[in-house]
C-alpha positions as CSV (number, residue, x, y, z in Angstrom):
1,X,37.6,12.3,-10.7
2,X,37.1,15.8,-8.8
3,X,33.3,15.8,-9.3
4,X,33.1,11.8,-7.4
5,X,35.2,13.3,-5.2
6,X,32.9,16.5,-4.4
7,X,29.8,14.0,-4.3
8,X,31.2,11.3,-2.2
9,X,32.5,14.4,0.6
10,X,29.2,16.5,0.6
11,X,27.7,12.9,1.1
12,X,30.1,12.4,4.1
13,X,29.3,15.6,5.9
14,X,25.6,15.3,6.0
15,X,25.5,11.6,6.9
16,X,27.7,11.9,10.1
17,X,26.8,16.3,10.9
18,X,23.8,16.3,11.6
19,X,22.5,12.4,11.0
20,X,25.0,10.2,12.7
21,X,26.6,12.6,15.0
22,X,23.0,13.5,16.4
23,X,22.1,9.7,16.4
24,X,24.7,7.8,18.0
25,X,25.5,10.7,20.5
26,X,21.8,10.7,21.9
27,X,21.6,6.5,21.6
28,X,24.3,6.2,23.5
29,X,23.2,8.3,26.2
30,X,20.1,6.8,26.5
31,X,21.7,2.7,26.8
32,X,24.6,4.2,29.4
33,X,21.3,6.0,31.6
34,X,19.4,3.0,30.8
35,X,21.9,0.7,31.7
36,X,22.7,2.6,34.6
37,X,26.3,3.6,33.3
38,X,26.9,-0.4,33.0
39,X,30.3,0.1,31.3
40,X,31.7,1.9,34.7
41,X,30.0,0.2,37.6
42,X,30.6,-3.1,36.1
43,X,34.1,-3.4,34.4
44,X,35.1,-5.1,37.1
45,X,32.4,-8.3,36.1
46,X,33.6,-7.5,32.5
47,X,36.8,-8.3,32.8
48,X,35.9,-11.4,35.3
49,X,33.7,-12.6,32.4
50,X,36.6,-12.8,30.1
51,X,38.0,-16.0,31.5
52,X,34.8,-17.7,31.4
53,X,35.6,-21.0,29.3
54,X,32.7,-22.2,27.4
55,X,30.2,-24.7,28.3
56,X,30.5,-27.2,25.6
57,X,34.7,-28.6,25.0
58,X,35.9,-26.9,21.6
59,X,33.4,-24.3,21.7
60,X,34.6,-20.3,21.1
61,X,35.2,-18.6,24.7
62,X,34.4,-15.1,25.7
63,X,38.0,-14.3,25.3
64,X,38.4,-15.7,21.9
65,X,35.5,-14.2,20.2
66,X,37.1,-10.6,22.5
67,X,40.3,-11.2,20.5
68,X,38.3,-12.3,16.8
69,X,36.2,-9.3,17.5
70,X,39.0,-6.6,18.9
71,X,41.6,-8.1,15.9
72,X,38.7,-6.7,13.5
73,X,38.8,-3.4,15.4
74,X,43.2,-2.5,15.9
75,X,44.6,-2.0,12.9
76,X,45.6,0.6,10.8
77,X,42.8,3.1,12.2
78,X,44.3,2.6,15.7
79,X,48.0,4.6,14.0
80,X,46.4,6.5,11.1
81,X,43.1,7.4,12.3
82,X,43.9,9.3,15.1
83,X,46.8,11.1,13.4
84,X,43.6,12.6,10.7
85,X,41.7,13.8,13.2
86,X,44.1,15.2,14.8
87,X,45.9,16.7,12.1
88,X,42.8,17.5,10.5
89,X,40.2,18.5,13.2
90,X,42.9,19.6,16.1
91,X,44.2,18.1,19.2
92,X,40.7,18.2,20.8
93,X,39.8,15.9,18.8
94,X,41.2,13.7,21.0
95,X,39.2,14.3,24.2
96,X,35.7,13.7,22.1
97,X,37.2,10.5,20.9
98,X,37.7,9.5,24.4
99,X,34.2,11.0,26.0
100,X,32.4,8.9,22.8
101,X,34.4,5.9,23.8
102,X,32.8,5.5,26.9
103,X,29.5,6.0,26.1
104,X,29.9,3.7,23.1
105,X,30.7,1.2,25.6
106,X,27.3,1.3,26.7
107,X,26.0,0.3,22.7
108,X,28.8,-2.5,22.2
109,X,27.1,-3.6,25.4
110,X,23.3,-3.2,23.4
111,X,23.9,-4.5,20.6
112,X,26.6,-7.8,21.5
113,X,23.8,-8.9,24.0
114,X,21.4,-8.7,21.5
115,X,23.3,-11.0,18.9
116,X,23.9,-13.7,21.4
117,X,20.5,-13.6,22.4
118,X,18.9,-13.9,19.1
119,X,22.1,-16.2,17.9
120,X,21.9,-19.0,15.4
121,X,23.1,-22.8,16.2
122,X,24.6,-24.9,13.3
123,X,23.9,-28.5,14.4
124,X,26.4,-30.1,12.5
125,X,29.0,-28.4,13.6
126,X,27.9,-27.5,17.1
127,X,29.1,-23.4,15.9
128,X,27.3,-20.5,17.0
129,X,27.0,-17.9,14.7
130,X,24.8,-14.7,14.5
131,X,24.7,-10.9,14.2
132,X,22.3,-7.4,13.9
133,X,21.0,-9.2,10.6
134,X,19.8,-12.0,12.6
135,X,18.3,-10.1,15.2
136,X,16.5,-7.8,12.9
137,X,15.1,-10.7,10.9
138,X,13.7,-12.8,13.8
139,X,12.9,-9.7,16.4
140,X,11.4,-7.4,14.3
141,X,10.7,-9.5,11.2
142,X,11.8,-7.5,8.4
143,X,14.0,-9.2,6.0
144,X,14.3,-6.5,3.9
145,X,16.0,-4.2,6.5
146,X,18.5,-7.1,7.1
147,X,19.4,-7.7,4.0
148,X,19.5,-3.9,3.5
149,X,22.2,-3.9,6.3
150,X,24.1,-6.7,5.0
151,X,24.4,-5.0,1.5
152,X,26.1,-1.8,3.6
153,X,28.6,-4.4,5.3
154,X,29.7,-5.8,2.4
155,X,30.4,-2.8,1.2
156,X,31.8,-1.3,3.9
157,X,34.8,-4.6,4.7
158,X,34.5,-5.3,0.9
159,X,34.9,-2.1,-0.6
160,X,35.0,1.1,2.0
161,X,37.5,-0.3,4.6
162,X,39.8,-2.3,1.8
163,X,40.4,0.8,0.1
164,X,41.3,2.7,3.3
165,X,43.3,-0.1,4.6
166,X,45.3,-0.4,1.5
167,X,45.8,3.7,0.6
168,X,46.9,4.0,4.6
169,X,49.8,1.8,4.3
170,X,50.8,3.0,1.3
171,X,51.2,6.3,3.3
172,X,53.8,4.5,5.4
173,X,56.4,4.8,2.6
174,X,56.3,8.5,2.0
175,X,58.6,9.0,4.3
176,X,61.7,7.1,2.5
177,X,63.7,8.8,-0.3
178,X,63.0,6.0,-2.7
179,X,59.1,7.1,-2.5
180,X,57.4,8.0,-6.0
181,X,54.3,9.4,-5.9
182,X,53.5,8.2,-9.4
183,X,54.8,4.5,-8.6
184,X,55.3,3.2,-5.2
185,X,51.4,3.5,-4.7
186,X,51.2,1.4,-7.6
187,X,53.9,-1.0,-6.0
188,X,52.6,-1.3,-3.0
189,X,49.0,-2.0,-3.9
190,X,50.1,-4.8,-6.3
191,X,52.4,-6.2,-3.5
192,X,49.6,-6.0,-0.8
193,X,46.8,-7.7,-3.2
194,X,48.7,-10.8,-4.5
195,X,49.7,-11.4,-1.1
196,X,46.1,-11.7,-0.2
197,X,45.1,-13.2,-3.3
198,X,47.9,-16.1,-2.1
199,X,46.2,-16.4,1.1
200,X,42.7,-17.0,-0.4
201,X,43.3,-18.8,-3.4
202,X,47.0,-20.4,-2.7
203,X,46.1,-21.6,0.5
204,X,48.5,-19.5,2.5
205,X,47.1,-20.3,5.4
206,X,50.9,-20.3,6.9
207,X,51.2,-16.3,6.2
208,X,47.9,-15.4,7.7
209,X,48.4,-17.5,11.1
210,X,51.9,-16.0,11.4
211,X,50.4,-12.4,10.8
212,X,48.0,-12.7,13.6
213,X,50.8,-14.3,16.2
214,X,52.9,-11.4,15.4
215,X,49.8,-8.5,15.9
216,X,49.3,-8.5,19.3
217,X,53.4,-8.3,20.3
218,X,53.4,-5.6,17.6
219,X,50.6,-4.0,19.7
220,X,52.3,-4.3,22.9
221,X,55.4,-3.0,21.3
222,X,53.7,0.0,19.8
223,X,52.2,1.3,23.1
224,X,55.3,0.6,24.9
225,X,57.0,2.7,22.0
226,X,54.4,5.5,22.6
227,X,55.1,5.4,26.0
228,X,58.5,5.9,25.6
229,X,57.5,9.0,23.2
230,X,55.8,10.5,25.8
231,X,57.8,10.0,29.3
232,X,60.5,11.5,26.9
233,X,58.8,14.7,26.5
234,X,57.2,14.6,29.9
235,X,57.9,18.3,30.6
236,X,55.4,19.0,27.9
237,X,52.7,16.8,28.9
238,X,51.0,19.5,30.9
239,X,51.2,22.3,28.2
240,X,49.6,19.0,25.9
241,X,47.1,18.3,28.2
242,X,45.9,22.1,28.2
243,X,46.1,22.4,24.6
244,X,43.9,19.4,24.2
245,X,41.0,20.7,26.7
246,X,41.4,24.0,25.3
247,X,40.4,23.0,21.6
248,X,37.7,20.4,22.9
249,X,36.0,23.1,24.3
250,X,36.5,26.1,21.9
251,X,32.8,26.2,21.1
252,X,33.7,29.4,18.9
253,X,35.5,27.7,16.9
254,X,33.5,24.3,16.7
255,X,30.7,26.1,16.1
256,X,32.2,28.3,13.0
257,X,32.6,24.8,11.2
258,X,31.5,22.1,12.8
259,X,31.7,19.7,10.3
260,X,35.2,20.3,10.4
261,X,35.9,20.7,13.6
262,X,38.0,18.4,16.3
263,X,34.9,17.8,17.9
264,X,32.7,15.7,14.1
265,X,36.7,14.5,13.4
266,X,37.0,13.1,17.3
267,X,33.7,10.7,16.8
268,X,33.9,10.0,12.9
269,X,37.6,8.6,13.7
270,X,36.8,7.0,16.7
271,X,33.6,5.0,14.9
272,X,36.2,4.1,12.8
273,X,38.3,2.5,14.9
274,X,36.2,1.2,17.4
275,X,33.2,0.2,15.2
276,X,30.8,0.3,18.9
277,X,27.2,0.9,17.0
278,X,28.2,-0.1,13.9
279,X,27.1,-3.7,13.7
280,X,30.5,-5.6,13.2
281,X,31.7,-6.8,16.4
282,X,28.6,-8.5,17.6
283,X,29.1,-11.0,14.0
284,X,32.0,-12.1,16.0
285,X,30.4,-11.8,19.6
286,X,27.4,-13.9,18.7
287,X,30.1,-17.1,18.2
288,X,30.8,-17.5,21.7
289,X,29.5,-20.3,23.8
290,X,28.5,-18.5,27.2
291,X,25.8,-19.2,30.1
292,X,24.0,-15.9,29.4
293,X,23.8,-13.1,27.0
294,X,24.7,-10.4,29.1
295,X,28.2,-12.2,30.3
296,X,29.2,-11.6,26.5
297,X,27.8,-8.1,26.2
298,X,29.4,-6.9,29.2
299,X,33.4,-8.3,27.3
300,X,32.4,-6.0,24.4
301,X,33.0,-3.1,26.4
302,X,36.3,-4.0,27.3
303,X,37.0,-4.3,23.5
304,X,36.5,-1.1,23.1
305,X,38.2,0.2,25.5
306,X,41.0,-1.5,24.6
307,X,40.7,0.1,21.0
308,X,39.9,3.4,21.9
309,X,40.9,4.5,25.2
310,X,44.6,2.3,25.0
311,X,45.6,2.1,21.5
312,X,44.0,5.7,19.8
313,X,45.2,7.2,23.2
314,X,48.6,6.3,23.1
315,X,48.8,7.1,19.5
316,X,47.3,11.0,19.8
317,X,49.6,11.4,23.6
318,X,52.5,10.5,21.4
319,X,52.1,12.7,18.5
320,X,50.9,15.4,20.8
321,X,53.9,14.8,23.0
322,X,56.5,15.0,20.4
323,X,56.1,19.3,19.9
324,X,55.5,18.4,16.2
325,X,52.9,20.5,15.1
326,X,50.3,19.0,13.1
327,X,49.4,19.7,9.9
328,X,47.1,18.7,6.5
329,X,50.5,17.7,4.9
330,X,51.4,15.1,8.1
331,X,48.0,14.0,7.9
332,X,47.8,9.9,8.7
333,X,51.0,8.1,9.1
334,X,53.7,10.4,7.9
335,X,52.5,12.2,11.6
336,X,53.5,8.8,13.9
337,X,56.4,8.3,11.9
338,X,57.6,12.0,12.3
339,X,56.2,11.8,16.1
340,X,58.4,8.2,16.8
341,X,61.5,10.1,15.0
342,X,61.7,12.6,17.6
343,X,62.8,10.2,20.0
344,X,64.0,6.9,18.2
345,X,65.8,8.6,14.6
346,X,65.3,6.3,11.5
347,X,64.1,3.6,13.2
348,X,60.9,5.2,13.8
349,X,59.3,5.3,10.5
350,X,60.5,1.7,10.2
351,X,58.9,0.5,13.1
352,X,55.4,1.9,12.0
353,X,56.0,0.6,8.1
354,X,56.4,-3.1,9.8
355,X,53.6,-2.6,12.4
356,X,51.4,-1.2,9.5
357,X,51.9,-4.1,7.2
358,X,51.0,-6.4,9.9
359,X,47.6,-4.6,11.0
360,X,46.8,-3.8,7.0
361,X,47.4,-7.7,6.3
362,X,45.6,-8.7,9.0
363,X,42.7,-6.6,8.5
364,X,42.3,-7.2,5.1
365,X,42.0,-10.7,5.9
366,X,39.7,-10.3,8.5
367,X,37.5,-8.0,6.9
368,X,36.9,-10.5,4.1
369,X,35.6,-13.2,6.8
370,X,32.9,-10.4,7.5
371,X,31.9,-10.2,3.7
372,X,31.9,-14.1,3.4
373,X,29.4,-14.2,6.0
374,X,27.5,-11.9,5.0
375,X,27.3,-13.6,1.3
376,X,26.1,-16.4,2.8
377,X,22.9,-14.9,4.4
378,X,22.2,-13.1,1.5
379,X,22.3,-17.0,-0.3
380,X,19.6,-17.9,2.2
381,X,22.5,-18.7,4.8
382,X,24.2,-21.2,2.7
383,X,27.8,-20.8,1.5
384,X,27.9,-20.0,-2.6
385,X,29.4,-22.2,-4.4
386,X,33.3,-21.8,-4.8
387,X,33.2,-20.2,-8.5
388,X,31.1,-17.6,-7.1
389,X,32.9,-16.8,-4.1
390,X,36.2,-16.6,-6.1
391,X,34.6,-13.9,-8.3
392,X,33.9,-12.0,-5.1
393,X,37.1,-13.0,-4.0
394,X,39.0,-11.0,-6.8
395,X,36.4,-8.4,-7.2
396,X,37.8,-7.9,-3.7
397,X,41.5,-8.1,-4.6
398,X,41.0,-5.2,-7.2
399,X,39.9,-3.3,-4.7
400,X,42.9,-3.7,-2.6
401,X,45.0,-2.8,-5.6
402,X,42.9,0.3,-6.3
403,X,42.9,1.6,-3.1
404,X,47.0,2.3,-2.8
405,X,46.4,4.9,-5.4
406,X,43.2,6.2,-4.3
407,X,43.1,10.0,-2.9
408,X,43.4,10.1,0.6
409,X,39.5,12.2,0.5
410,X,38.1,9.6,-1.5
411,X,39.3,6.7,0.6
412,X,38.2,8.2,4.1
413,X,34.8,9.2,2.4
414,X,34.2,5.6,1.1
415,X,34.8,4.1,4.6
416,X,33.3,6.8,6.5
417,X,29.7,6.7,4.0
418,X,29.7,2.7,3.7
419,X,30.2,2.4,8.0
420,X,27.3,5.3,8.5
421,X,25.1,3.2,6.4
422,X,25.2,0.3,9.2
423,X,25.4,2.6,11.4
424,X,22.2,4.6,10.6
425,X,20.4,0.8,10.2
426,X,21.6,-0.8,13.3
427,X,21.0,1.7,16.1
428,X,17.3,2.4,15.6
429,X,17.4,-1.5,15.5
430,X,19.0,-1.3,18.8
431,X,16.6,1.0,20.2
432,X,13.4,-0.6,19.2
433,X,15.2,-3.8,20.6
434,X,17.0,-2.3,23.6
435,X,14.2,-3.2,26.1
436,X,15.1,-6.6,25.9
437,X,18.8,-6.4,26.3
438,X,17.9,-4.2,29.9
439,X,15.7,-7.2,30.9
440,X,18.6,-9.5,30.1
441,X,20.9,-7.7,32.4
442,X,18.5,-7.0,35.0
443,X,17.7,-11.1,34.9
444,X,21.9,-11.3,35.2
445,X,22.2,-8.7,38.0
446,X,19.3,-10.6,40.1
447,X,21.2,-14.4,39.4
448,X,24.5,-12.6,40.5
449,X,23.0,-11.3,44.0
450,X,21.7,-14.6,44.6
451,X,24.7,-16.2,44.2
452,X,24.4,-18.0,41.2
453,X,26.5,-18.2,38.0
454,X,23.8,-16.6,35.6
455,X,22.3,-19.0,33.0
456,X,19.8,-17.4,31.0
457,X,16.6,-19.2,29.5
458,X,14.5,-17.1,27.2
459,X,11.1,-17.5,29.5
460,X,12.7,-16.1,32.1
461,X,12.3,-12.4,30.4
462,X,9.5,-13.6,28.4
463,X,11.0,-13.6,24.9
464,X,9.1,-15.3,21.9
465,X,10.9,-18.7,21.6
466,X,9.9,-19.2,18.7
467,X,11.9,-16.3,17.3
468,X,15.5,-18.0,19.2
469,X,17.1,-20.7,18.0
470,X,19.1,-20.8,21.3
471,X,18.0,-20.3,25.0
472,X,15.2,-22.6,25.1
473,X,13.9,-24.1,28.1
474,X,14.4,-27.8,27.0
475,X,18.0,-27.5,26.9
476,X,18.2,-26.8,30.7
């Protein structure tokens, strides 16, 4: 196990520094400049686009697509991921996480706009679908690269994220006296695997439905609880802010060990949390029925802000304002639980455990949605037979069970590597195809200046209609 962990750690370290850190940062800066800071100057327009109703009754709206993509992002990463970044990288990780989120909002805009331009329509159901695999195949004409992206997507959402989600949940039980490192993780893994299996094979739709309704409520309660802790230590806030900035810009310390610095940890955990550039959210965003691709691209930026600037920042400030020193031993849920306990006492750990159970459960189910769509793509864009899907789901359930007993470093490395594989394919493709999204943005702004409600047609920005399934002139 030590040898496997060593290999995973080395791959993880090399993949993110220097490759992905440089690629993601330069791409985000490039898109920010080329879009003229679309994530800032059109923030108000993005908020307005969220409320637009779909053109066809019964179709998925911008808001609904936003909730689907946000639900896939919001979860254990907002709690455990942030805590891990601070405990292992230092307080400065918070600032780098925020900086990357603001820059990456432009990347989210580009990938989502492209997903909308190259989305497909199911003529039988009227539903839309798409994502990076479709704009890679249809615009770059490379089924091999598209297939490779889908392979990493399955690896990420069927293995990496499932392992990590299960591991993160079991760590919340470390705060209780009954926790036994040799037994409790196995029990948590087994219970979680059974619950997911019931939803997949036993028609447990009610469990999933109730959980999806409770998650937004728990999310709001979590933010409120974080604010209570922050304001309970309000006099410590100036010291905390200084501590974050000093650590974030201590380049001497960063340079001494960049791979394990606050900068790299902040960027890695920020990417895990908001997934901008990874290519996952565009799969959900492509399903929205909008009159112009740019509208959903703008909405995608809001999802990044909600995830990182709101929820992740709430976690970070709550933990740091509690005055509890971050250590490797507290890495993950224990640090968040200890921070809440500083104000709420014994209720703090219980609240985090309940929140994590709901976040983890809905995340695990949501991850399998991505796996199902990816498998369908590899099967010639047709849903595989029931027996084949049952085998795939059984394998995913086994991964969930094993995740609870996987060492922390191995769980994080598996998620980082598989997610990095998606990003290292998707981001270069976005850079190549980015000019098409930029032309769509220009078309959108020109129509807005003319006082119109923007409507999009491929010919208006000189796209090859043969590559598209939607946005053709005859649809007018």
